[in-house]
DRENDO-1510 file (C-alpha; in Angstrom, 1 decimal, always signed):
<recs>
REC; n; res; u; v; w
REC; 1; MET; -37.7; +40.7; -36.0 .
REC; 2; ASN; -41.1; +39.1; -35.0 .
REC; 3; PRO; -41.3; +39.8; -31.3 .
REC; 4; ARG; -42.5; +35.6; -30.5 .
REC; 5; VAL; -39.4; +34.5; -32.3 .
REC; 6; PHE; -37.1; +36.8; -30.7 .
REC; 7; SER; -38.6; +36.0; -26.8 .
REC; 8; VAL; -38.1; +32.0; -28.0 .
REC; 9; LYS; -34.3; +33.2; -28.6 .
REC; 10; ILE; -33.9; +34.3; -25.4 .
REC; 11; PHE; -36.0; +31.6; -23.8 .
REC; 12; LEU; -33.8; +29.0; -25.3 .
REC; 13; GLY; -30.4; +31.3; -24.3 .
REC; 14; LEU; -31.7; +31.3; -20.7 .
REC; 15; MET; -32.3; +27.8; -21.0 .
REC; 16; ALA; -28.9; +26.9; -22.4 .
REC; 17; LEU; -27.1; +29.2; -19.2 .
REC; 18; VAL; -29.1; +27.5; -16.8 .
REC; 19; ILE; -28.0; +23.9; -18.2 .
REC; 20; VAL; -24.5; +25.0; -18.3 .
REC; 21; SER; -24.5; +26.6; -14.7 .
REC; 22; GLY; -26.0; +23.2; -13.4 .
REC; 23; LEU; -23.2; +21.1; -15.0 .
REC; 24; VAL; -20.2; +23.7; -13.7 .
REC; 25; LEU; -22.0; +23.1; -10.2 .
REC; 26; THR; -21.8; +19.4; -10.7 .
REC; 27; ASP; -18.6; +19.3; -11.4 .
REC; 28; GLN; -18.1; +21.8; -8.8 .
REC; 29; ARG; -19.7; +19.2; -6.2 .
REC; 30; GLN; -17.8; +16.3; -7.4 .
REC; 31; ALA; -14.4; +17.7; -7.3 .
REC; 32; ARG; -15.0; +19.7; -4.5 .
REC; 33; ALA; -11.5; +19.8; -2.1 .
REC; 34; GLY; -11.4; +16.8; +0.9 .
REC; 35; GLU; -12.6; +13.8; -1.1 .
REC; 36; VAL; -10.4; +11.1; -2.4 .
REC; 37; THR; -12.9; +9.7; -5.6 .
REC; 38; PRO; -12.1; +6.0; -6.6 .
REC; 39; ALA; -12.9; +4.8; -10.1 .
REC; 40; PRO; -16.7; +4.1; -9.8 .
REC; 41; GLY; -18.3; +0.7; -9.2 .
REC; 42; TYR; -16.5; -1.0; -6.9 .
REC; 43; LYS; -18.5; -3.6; -5.5 .
REC; 44; VAL; -17.5; -5.1; -1.9 .
REC; 45; LEU; -18.6; -9.0; -1.9 .
REC; 46; GLU; -19.0; -11.8; +0.9 .
REC; 47; PRO; -16.3; -11.9; +3.5 .
REC; 48; ILE; -13.8; -14.7; +3.8 .
REC; 49; ARG; -13.3; -15.5; +7.4 .
REC; 50; HIS; -10.8; -17.2; +9.7 .
REC; 51; GLY; -10.6; -16.6; +13.2 .
REC; 52; ASN; -10.7; -13.1; +14.0 .
REC; 53; LEU; -9.8; -11.9; +10.8 .
REC; 54; THR; -12.2; -11.1; +7.8 .
REC; 55; VAL; -11.2; -9.7; +4.2 .
REC; 56; PHE; -14.3; -8.6; +2.0 .
REC; 57; PRO; -13.0; -9.0; -1.7 .
REC; 58; VAL; -13.6; -5.9; -3.7 .
REC; 59; VAL; -14.1; -5.8; -7.6 .
REC; 60; ALA; -14.6; -2.8; -9.6 .
REC; 61; ALA; -16.4; -1.8; -12.9 .
REC; 62; LYS; -13.0; -1.2; -14.6 .
REC; 63; SER; -9.6; -2.3; -14.4 .
REC; 64; TYR; -6.2; -0.4; -15.6 .
REC; 65; PRO; -3.2; -2.0; -17.6 .
REC; 66; THR; -0.4; -1.7; -15.0 .
REC; 67; GLY; +2.1; -4.1; -16.9 .
REC; 68; GLU; +4.4; -1.4; -17.3 .
REC; 69; PHE; +5.0; -1.1; -13.6 .
REC; 70; LEU; +7.6; -2.5; -11.6 .
REC; 71; THR; +7.1; -3.4; -7.9 .
REC; 72; LEU; +10.1; -3.5; -5.4 .
REC; 73; ASP; +10.3; -6.9; -5.3 .
REC; 74; GLU; +10.8; -7.3; -8.8 .
REC; 75; GLY; +13.4; -4.6; -8.6 .
REC; 76; LEU; +15.3; -5.6; -6.0 .
REC; 77; ARG; +15.4; -9.2; -6.9 .
REC; 78; SER; +16.4; -8.6; -10.7 .
REC; 79; GLY; +18.9; -6.0; -9.4 .
REC; 80; GLU; +17.6; -3.0; -11.1 .
REC; 81; VAL; +16.5; -1.3; -8.4 .
REC; 82; ILE; +19.4; +0.2; -5.7 .
REC; 83; VAL; +18.2; +1.4; -2.0 .
REC; 84; THR; +21.6; +2.6; -0.3 .
REC; 85; GLU; +22.1; +5.0; +3.0 .
REC; 86; ALA; +22.3; +8.5; +1.7 .
REC; 87; GLY; +26.2; +9.0; +2.1 .
REC; 88; ASN; +26.6; +5.9; -0.2 .
REC; 89; ALA; +24.6; +7.7; -3.2 .
REC; 90; GLN; +28.0; +9.3; -4.3 .
REC; 91; GLY; +29.5; +7.4; -7.5 .
REC; 92; LEU; +26.0; +6.7; -8.1 .
REC; 93; ILE; +24.9; +9.5; -9.9 .
REC; 94; ARG; +24.8; +9.5; -13.6 .
REC; 95; ARG; +25.0; +13.4; -14.3 .
REC; 96; ARG; +27.6; +15.6; -12.1 .
REC; 97; TYR; +24.8; +17.9; -10.3 .
REC; 98; VAL; +21.5; +16.4; -8.5 .
REC; 99; PRO; +20.2; +18.8; -6.3 .
REC; 100; SER; +17.8; +16.5; -4.1 .
REC; 101; ILE; +20.8; +14.5; -2.7 .
REC; 102; ARG; +22.8; +14.8; +0.1 .
REC; 103; ASN; +25.7; +13.1; +0.5 .
REC; 104; ASN; +26.3; +14.3; +4.1 .
REC; 105; GLY; +26.2; +10.6; +5.7 .
REC; 106; ALA; +23.3; +8.2; +6.7 .
REC; 107; GLN; +20.3; +10.0; +8.0 .
REC; 108; VAL; +17.4; +7.5; +9.8 .
REC; 109; ASN; +14.3; +9.3; +8.0 .
REC; 110; THR; +16.0; +9.3; +4.0 .
REC; 111; LEU; +17.4; +6.8; +2.0 .
REC; 112; VAL; +18.6; +6.9; -1.6 .
REC; 113; LEU; +16.8; +4.7; -4.3 .
REC; 114; ILE; +17.6; +4.1; -8.0 .
REC; 115; ASN; +15.6; +3.0; -10.5 .
REC; 116; ASN; +18.1; +1.5; -13.4 .
REC; 117; SER; +15.0; -0.6; -14.9 .
REC; 118; LYS; +13.0; +0.5; -18.0 .
REC; 119; ARG; +9.7; +0.7; -16.0 .
REC; 120; PRO; +8.3; +3.1; -13.8 .
REC; 121; LEU; +8.8; +1.8; -10.1 .
REC; 122; LEU; +5.8; +1.5; -7.9 .
REC; 123; LEU; +6.5; +1.9; -4.0 .
REC; 124; LEU; +3.4; +1.4; -1.4 .
REC; 125; ALA; +3.9; +2.9; +2.1 .
REC; 126; GLY; +4.3; -0.1; +4.8 .
REC; 127; GLU; +7.3; -1.9; +2.4 .
REC; 128; VAL; +10.5; -3.0; +4.7 .
REC; 129; VAL; +13.9; -2.8; +3.3 .
REC; 130; THR; +16.2; -4.5; +5.8 .
REC; 131; GLY; +20.2; -3.7; +5.7 .
REC; 132; GLY; +22.1; -0.6; +5.9 .
REC; 133; HIS; +22.4; +1.1; +9.5 .
REC; 134; GLN; +18.9; +0.6; +10.2 .
REC; 135; ASP; +15.7; -1.7; +9.0 .
REC; 136; ARG; +13.2; +1.1; +6.9 .
REC; 137; VAL; +9.6; +1.4; +5.9 .
REC; 138; ILE; +8.8; +3.3; +3.1 .
REC; 139; GLY; +6.9; +6.5; +3.8 .
REC; 140; LYS; +4.2; +7.3; +1.5 .
REC; 141; ASP; +3.0; +5.8; -2.3 .
REC; 142; ARG; +5.0; +7.2; -5.1 .
REC; 143; ILE; +6.5; +5.9; -8.4 .
REC; 144; VAL; +10.0; +6.6; -9.2 .
REC; 145; PRO; +10.1; +7.3; -13.2 .
REC; 146; PRO; +12.3; +5.0; -15.0 .
REC; 147; GLU; +16.4; +5.1; -15.3 .
REC; 148; SER; +15.8; +7.7; -12.7 .
REC; 149; GLU; +18.9; +9.2; -10.9 .
REC; 150; PRO; +19.1; +8.9; -7.3 .
REC; 151; VAL; +16.1; +10.3; -5.4 .
REC; 152; ASP; +15.6; +10.6; -1.7 .
REC; 153; LEU; +13.5; +8.4; -0.3 .
REC; 154; ASN; +10.9; +9.4; +2.5 .
REC; 155; VAL; +11.1; +6.3; +5.7 .
REC; 156; PHE; +10.6; +5.7; +8.8 .
REC; 157; CYS; +13.0; +3.4; +11.0 .
REC; 158; VAL; +12.2; -0.2; +12.0 .
REC; 159; GLU; +14.9; -1.5; +13.7 .
REC; 160; PRO; +15.4; +1.4; +17.1 .
REC; 161; GLY; +18.0; -0.4; +18.2 .
REC; 162; ARG; +21.0; -0.4; +15.9 .
REC; 163; TRP; +23.0; +1.7; +13.7 .
REC; 164; VAL; +25.6; -0.3; +12.6 .
REC; 165; GLY; +26.0; -0.6; +9.4 .
REC; 166; THR; +25.5; -4.8; +7.9 .
REC; 167; SER; +25.4; -4.1; +4.4 .
REC; 168; GLU; +26.0; -1.4; +2.0 .
REC; 169; ASN; +22.7; -1.5; +0.1 .
REC; 170; PHE; +19.0; -2.4; +1.5 .
REC; 171; ASN; +17.2; -5.8; +0.3 .
REC; 172; ALA; +14.2; -7.9; +1.0 .
REC; 173; SER; +13.3; -9.3; +4.3 .
REC; 174; GLY; +14.6; -12.7; +5.1 .
REC; 175; ALA; +10.5; -13.8; +5.0 .
REC; 176; THR; +9.9; -15.9; +2.1 .
REC; 177; TYR; +6.4; -16.4; +0.8 .
REC; 178; ALA; +4.8; -19.0; -1.9 .
REC; 179; ASN; +4.6; -16.5; -5.0 .
REC; 180; ALA; +1.3; -15.6; -6.1 .
REC; 181; GLY; +2.1; -13.7; -9.0 .
REC; 182; PRO; +0.0; -13.4; -12.2 .
REC; 183; ALA; -0.6; -16.5; -13.9 .
REC; 184; HIS; -1.9; -15.2; -16.8 .
REC; 185; GLY; +1.2; -13.9; -18.5 .
REC; 186; SER; +0.7; -10.4; -17.5 .
REC; 187; ALA; +4.0; -7.8; -18.3 .
REC; 188; GLY; +6.2; -8.0; -15.4 .
REC; 189; GLY; +4.2; -10.9; -13.5 .
REC; 190; VAL; +6.9; -12.9; -11.5 .
REC; 191; GLY; +5.3; -16.3; -12.2 .
REC; 192; GLY; +4.1; -19.1; -9.6 .
REC; 193; SER; +0.6; -19.6; -7.4 .
REC; 194; ILE; -0.1; -20.5; -3.9 .
REC; 195; GLY; +2.4; -23.7; -2.7 .
REC; 196; GLY; +4.4; -22.7; -5.7 .
REC; 197; PRO; +8.4; -22.0; -4.9 .
REC; 198; SER; +9.0; -19.4; -2.8 .
REC; 199; VAL; +10.8; -16.0; -3.2 .
REC; 200; PRO; +12.4; -13.2; -0.8 .
REC; 201; SER; +10.0; -10.4; -0.4 .
REC; 202; THR; +10.0; -7.3; +1.2 .
REC; 203; LEU; +7.6; -7.5; +4.4 .
REC; 204; MET; +4.6; -5.0; +4.7 .
REC; 205; VAL; +4.2; -4.1; +7.7 .
REC; 206; GLN; +0.8; -4.6; +9.6 .
REC; 207; PRO; -1.9; -1.9; +9.8 .
REC; 208; SER; -1.0; -0.7; +13.3 .
REC; 209; VAL; +2.6; +0.3; +12.2 .
REC; 210; ARG; +1.3; +1.3; +8.6 .
REC; 211; ALA; -0.8; +3.7; +10.3 .
REC; 212; LYS; +1.8; +5.4; +12.8 .
REC; 213; VAL; +3.9; +5.6; +9.0 .
REC; 214; MET; +1.2; +7.0; +6.8 .
REC; 215; ALA; -1.0; +9.1; +9.0 .
REC; 216; ASP; +0.9; +10.3; +12.0 .
REC; 217; LYS; +4.3; +10.3; +10.0 .
REC; 218; ASN; +6.0; +10.5; +13.6 .
REC; 219; GLN; +9.4; +8.6; +14.0 .
REC; 220; GLN; +9.2; +8.1; +18.0 .
REC; 221; MET; +5.1; +6.7; +17.5 .
REC; 222; VAL; +6.8; +4.4; +14.7 .
REC; 223; TRP; +9.1; +2.8; +17.0 .
REC; 224; ASP; +6.7; +2.7; +19.8 .
REC; 225; GLU; +4.5; +0.4; +17.8 .
REC; 226; VAL; +7.1; -1.4; +16.7 .
REC; 227; ARG; +8.3; -2.0; +20.5 .
REC; 228; LYS; +4.9; -2.6; +21.5 .
REC; 229; GLN; +3.8; -5.6; +18.3 .
REC; 230; GLN; +7.4; -6.9; +19.3 .
REC; 231; ALA; +6.4; -7.5; +23.1 .
REC; 232; SER; +2.6; -8.8; +21.8 .
REC; 233; GLU; +4.6; -11.6; +19.9 .
REC; 234; VAL; +6.6; -12.6; +22.8 .
REC; 235; VAL; +3.3; -13.1; +24.8 .
REC; 236; GLU; +1.4; -14.9; +21.9 .
REC; 237; VAL; +4.5; -17.7; +21.7 .
REC; 238; GLN; +4.3; -17.7; +24.7 .
REC; 239; ALA; +0.4; -18.2; +25.2 .
REC; 240; ALA; +0.9; -21.2; +22.5 .
REC; 241; GLY; +3.0; -23.3; +24.8 .
REC; 242; ALA; +6.7; -22.8; +22.7 .
REC; 243; PRO; +9.7; -21.3; +24.7 .
REC; 244; VAL; +10.7; -17.7; +23.6 .
REC; 245; PRO; +13.5; -17.7; +21.4 .
REC; 246; THR; +16.5; -15.5; +22.7 .
REC; 247; GLU; +16.5; -13.8; +19.2 .
REC; 248; LEU; +12.9; -12.8; +19.6 .
REC; 249; ALA; +12.6; -11.8; +23.3 .
REC; 250; GLN; +16.2; -9.5; +22.6 .
REC; 251; THR; +15.8; -8.0; +19.1 .
REC; 252; THR; +14.6; -4.6; +17.9 .
REC; 253; SER; +13.7; -5.3; +14.1 .
REC; 254; TYR; +10.3; -5.2; +13.1 .
REC; 255; ALA; +11.7; -7.7; +10.5 .
REC; 256; LYS; +13.4; -9.8; +12.8 .
REC; 257; VAL; +10.4; -10.5; +14.5 .
REC; 258; MET; +8.5; -11.5; +11.8 .
REC; 259; GLU; +11.1; -13.8; +10.4 .
REC; 260; ASN; +11.0; -15.9; +13.3 .
REC; 261; GLU; +9.6; -19.3; +12.8 .
REC; 262; GLU; +7.3; -19.5; +15.7 .
REC; 263; VAL; +5.4; -15.9; +14.8 .
REC; 264; LYS; +5.4; -17.2; +11.3 .
REC; 265; GLN; +4.0; -20.2; +12.2 .
REC; 266; GLN; +1.4; -18.3; +14.1 .
REC; 267; VAL; +0.7; -15.4; +11.5 .
REC; 268; ASP; +0.6; -18.0; +8.6 .
REC; 269; ALA; -2.2; -20.1; +10.5 .
REC; 270; VAL; -4.6; -17.0; +9.8 .
REC; 271; ALA; -3.2; -15.9; +6.4 .
REC; 272; ALA; -2.6; -19.3; +4.8 .
REC; 273; PRO; -6.4; -20.0; +4.5 .
REC; 274; ILE; -7.8; -16.8; +3.5 .
REC; 275; GLU; -4.8; -16.4; +1.0 .
REC; 276; ARG; -5.6; -19.8; -0.5 .
REC; 277; ASN; -9.1; -19.1; -0.5 .
REC; 278; TYR; -8.7; -15.3; -1.8 .
REC; 279; GLN; -6.0; -16.1; -4.5 .
REC; 280; SER; -8.7; -19.0; -5.8 .
REC; 281; LEU; -11.4; -16.5; -5.9 .
REC; 282; ILE; -9.1; -13.9; -7.4 .
REC; 283; GLY; -9.3; -16.1; -10.7 .
REC; 284; GLN; -12.8; -16.8; -10.5 .
REC; 285; LEU; -13.3; -12.9; -10.4 .
REC; 286; ARG; -10.7; -12.0; -13.3 .
REC; 287; ASP; -13.2; -11.2; -15.2 .
REC; 288; ARG; -15.3; -9.4; -12.7 .
REC; 289; HIS; -12.0; -7.3; -12.0 .
REC; 290; ALA; -11.0; -8.3; -8.4 .
REC; 291; VAL; -8.7; -5.3; -7.4 .
REC; 292; GLY; -8.9; -5.1; -3.6 .
REC; 293; VAL; -10.2; -5.8; -0.1 .
REC; 294; VAL; -11.7; -4.5; +2.9 .
REC; 295; VAL; -10.3; -5.6; +5.9 .
REC; 296; ALA; -12.1; -6.4; +9.8 .
REC; 297; VAL; -10.2; -7.5; +12.9 .
REC; 298; ASN; -12.2; -8.7; +15.7 .
REC; 299; GLY; -15.4; -7.7; +14.2 .
REC; 300; ARG; -13.7; -4.0; +13.5 .
REC; 301; ILE; -13.1; -2.8; +9.8 .
REC; 302; ILE; -9.7; -1.1; +10.0 .
REC; 303; TRP; -8.4; -0.7; +6.5 .
REC; 304; ALA; -8.9; -1.1; +2.4 .
REC; 305; ASP; -6.4; -1.3; -0.1 .
REC; 306; ILE; -7.4; -1.2; -3.8 .
REC; 307; PHE; -5.2; -1.5; -7.2 .
REC; 308; ALA; -5.9; -0.3; -10.2 .
REC; 309; SER; -6.0; -4.1; -11.5 .
REC; 310; THR; -6.1; -7.6; -10.6 .
REC; 311; ASP; -2.6; -8.0; -11.5 .
REC; 312; LEU; -1.3; -5.9; -9.5 .
REC; 313; LEU; -3.2; -6.9; -6.2 .
REC; 314; GLU; -2.0; -10.4; -7.3 .
REC; 315; LYS; +1.6; -9.5; -6.6 .
REC; 316; TYR; +0.7; -7.6; -3.5 .
REC; 317; TRP; -1.5; -9.9; -2.0 .
REC; 318; PRO; +0.9; -12.7; -0.2 .
REC; 319; LYS; +2.4; -10.1; +2.0 .
REC; 320; LEU; -0.8; -8.1; +2.2 .
REC; 321; VAL; -2.6; -10.8; +3.8 .
REC; 322; ARG; +0.4; -11.4; +6.0 .
REC; 323; SER; +0.4; -7.9; +7.4 .
REC; 324; TYR; -3.4; -8.4; +8.2 .
REC; 325; ALA; -3.1; -11.4; +9.8 .
REC; 326; SER; +0.1; -10.0; +11.9 .
REC; 327; GLU; -2.7; -7.3; +13.3 .
REC; 328; ALA; -5.1; -10.7; +13.9 .
REC; 329; VAL; -2.9; -12.5; +15.7 .
REC; 330; VAL; -1.7; -10.0; +18.5 .
REC; 331; THR; -5.3; -8.3; +18.7 .
REC; 332; ARG; -7.4; -11.3; +19.7 .
REC; 333; ALA; -10.7; -10.8; +21.0 .
REC; 334; LYS; -14.5; -11.6; +20.5 .
REC; 335; GLY; -16.4; -9.3; +18.4 .
REC; 336; SER; -19.5; -9.2; +16.3 .
REC; 337; GLU; -19.2; -10.4; +12.5 .
REC; 338; VAL; -19.1; -7.4; +10.1 .
REC; 339; SER; -21.6; -7.6; +7.2 .
REC; 340; ALA; -20.5; -6.7; +3.4 .
REC; 341; SER; -22.9; -3.8; +3.5 .
REC; 342; GLN; -21.1; -2.5; +6.2 .
REC; 343; ALA; -17.9; -2.9; +4.2 .
REC; 344; GLN; -19.7; -1.4; +1.3 .
REC; 345; GLU; -20.2; +1.9; +3.4 .
REC; 346; PHE; -17.1; +2.3; +4.4 .
REC; 347; LEU; -15.5; +1.9; +1.3 .
REC; 348; ALA; -17.9; +4.5; +0.0 .
REC; 349; ASP; -17.1; +7.0; +2.1 .
REC; 350; MET; -14.5; +9.2; +1.1 .
REC; 351; GLU; -15.0; +12.6; +1.4 .
REC; 352; GLY; -13.3; +14.4; +4.1 .
REC; 353; ARG; -12.8; +17.9; +5.8 .
REC; 354; LYS; -9.0; +18.5; +4.9 .
REC; 355; GLU; -7.0; +17.6; +1.6 .
REC; 356; THR; -3.3; +17.4; +1.2 .
REC; 357; ILE; -1.9; +16.9; -2.4 .
REC; 358; GLU; +2.1; +16.1; -3.4 .
REC; 359; SER; +2.6; +16.0; -7.2 .
REC; 360; GLU; +5.8; +15.3; -9.4 .
REC; 361; PRO; +4.3; +16.6; -12.4 .
REC; 362; GLY; +3.9; +14.1; -15.2 .
REC; 363; VAL; +4.7; +11.1; -12.6 .
REC; 364; TYR; +2.4; +11.2; -9.8 .
REC; 365; ARG; +0.5; +12.7; -7.4 .
REC; 366; HIS; -0.2; +11.4; -4.0 .
REC; 367; THR; -3.4; +12.7; -2.2 .
REC; 368; GLU; -4.2; +12.4; +1.3 .
REC; 369; VAL; -7.7; +12.9; +3.0 .
REC; 370; ASN; -8.7; +13.6; +6.8 .
REC; 371; GLY; -12.0; +12.4; +7.0 .
REC; 372; ASP; -14.2; +11.7; +9.9 .
REC; 373; GLY; -13.1; +8.6; +11.9 .
REC; 374; PHE; -10.5; +7.6; +8.6 .
REC; 375; LYS; -8.0; +8.3; +6.9 .
REC; 376; ALA; -7.4; +7.5; +2.8 .
REC; 377; PHE; -4.7; +7.7; +0.6 .
REC; 378; ALA; -4.6; +7.7; -3.1 .
REC; 379; LEU; -1.8; +7.3; -5.7 .
REC; 380; THR; -2.6; +8.3; -9.0 .
REC; 381; SER; -0.5; +8.1; -12.2 .
REC; 382; LEU; +0.8; +10.9; -14.4 .
REC; 383; LEU; +2.7; +9.0; -16.6 .
REC; 384; PRO; +1.6; +9.0; -20.3 .
REC; 385; LYS; -1.3; +7.1; -21.0 .
REC; 386; THR; -2.3; +6.4; -17.2 .
REC; 387; GLY; -3.9; +9.3; -15.5 .
REC; 388; PHE; -5.7; +6.5; -13.0 .
REC; 389; ASP; -5.4; +5.8; -9.7 .
REC; 390; VAL; -2.7; +2.9; -9.1 .
REC; 391; HIS; -3.8; +2.3; -5.1 .
REC; 392; VAL; -6.2; +3.6; -2.3 .
REC; 393; ALA; -5.5; +2.7; +0.9 .
REC; 394; LYS; -8.4; +3.8; +3.7 .
REC; 395; MET; -7.6; +3.4; +7.2 .
REC; 396; ALA; -10.3; +3.5; +10.1 .
REC; 397; GLU; -9.0; +5.6; +13.0 .
</recs>
């Protein structure tokens, strides 16, 4: 063989090895542990402000098909989703042996959920179900397969003063929101718009309580935060010059506090203008894939919620905005305004020091990342024809 030709072949072979090695290193950097990597192309838009609450709309380069997912509100309203105390699950089991169910009576941090629908059920950490022996809040994001056997549901109590059964099954809160469901005929939509008919809905706890549930995972800390918020709401009602209702002063239920008319009026005073403005903007931004928000209270960024599609954002928006407003009501203070560039930086920084992954093969993967000054959570669907992040939440510590 010509020595010159042989040298060229060796050179080309070495170059190929270098290129392949570079690609492998790049992939390793992109997929390194301790990093939640949402779909690229998120952009934070100019904020919507009211009082001390600021929300930055977030648009994405791509929106994913999420019409097959059933929300907890939809499932409870239709009766296709049943949530009950662990001791009540017997008789609801389709097969003789289900190892995850422990029929030994009610337990504070465990409920049983059955999804009888033909659609996968989406659960978000922070959603409150009322009834049973105590009101509970969902402990983490997860997906429950269609027509599932009863599954243990990780929860925390948000009613520390009661352990007496009031109902066999759990339901949505007594709170009702003007329904802002998809207005464009998406699958699973519940119809309506801002100002439309009100429908029962589960509450979403405010970020300070949600943080104790998602990040600290400590029942006592959840109870302490619930009591703190209840006391703060009483102070706010007094400051507004209204008499404090006896049930507000005496209840230990987070749901009952938020269902109180005086409290609802204060929360709606902050939430309604932002809800209306962003709901209108969502329609305008549908082609740009509005998928979430970055939230600031008193000039400090505290939270972000990002969904896989505009349709999912619309379904959760009425109760999410009220959870943010609830935080703003009880933490009134004068702070500097946060810029869109700061919100963009907050959303972009997802690299952390520690990563924890839980997975149900073929159903979902839940990733938690601890970073410098934040924690981030990503729920990834592993169902057929999915493989995308359904919901990403980030909290500032």
